[in-house]
N, C-alpha and C positions, 0 to 999 in steps of 0.2 A: 243046448248050453245057455239058454236064456237066463239072464241074471248073473252070469259069470263075471262080467265087467263090474257090475254093481258090487258084487262080493269082494272083488279085488280092491275096488275103491274104498269100500268100508274098512277093509283090512289096513289100507294105507292111512286112512283117517285115524284109526286106532294107534298105529305106529307113530304118526305125527304127534298125537296127543301125548304119548309116552315120552317122546323126545322133548317136547315142550316142558313136561314135568321135570325131566332130568336137567334141562337147561335152567329152569327156575331154581333148582337146588344149587347148581353151579353159580348162578348169579348171586345168590345169597352168601356164598362163601368166597367169591372173588374179592381180591383186595385192590387191585389196580383199576382205576376208573376206565382206562382204555379197554381192559378186558371186560369190564361190566358193560361198556357200550357195545362191544362186539357180540357179547352173549345176548343182550337185549335186541340187537338187530336181527340175530338169528331167530329169536323167539317171535319177533314181529313177522318175519318172513314165513315162518312155519304156520303162524296163526292165519296169515293171509292165504296160504296154500290150503289150509284146512277149510277155510270159508268157501274157497272155490270148489273144493271136492265135495263139500256137504250138499251142494246144489245139484250133484250128478244124479241123473235118472237114466235108467236103462229101459 
């Protein structure tokens, strides 16, 4: 099962990127500044997680 962890991590990275894309759409349509701030914080957190995962090697 060599590479199984890497495969799972790659799948997670793809899912995180999809989530970021959806949150960016939500950000552009949000009206309240508080909501925009919350969405932006989530985007930042996911981008950070994606950076961490992209360095994964199996």
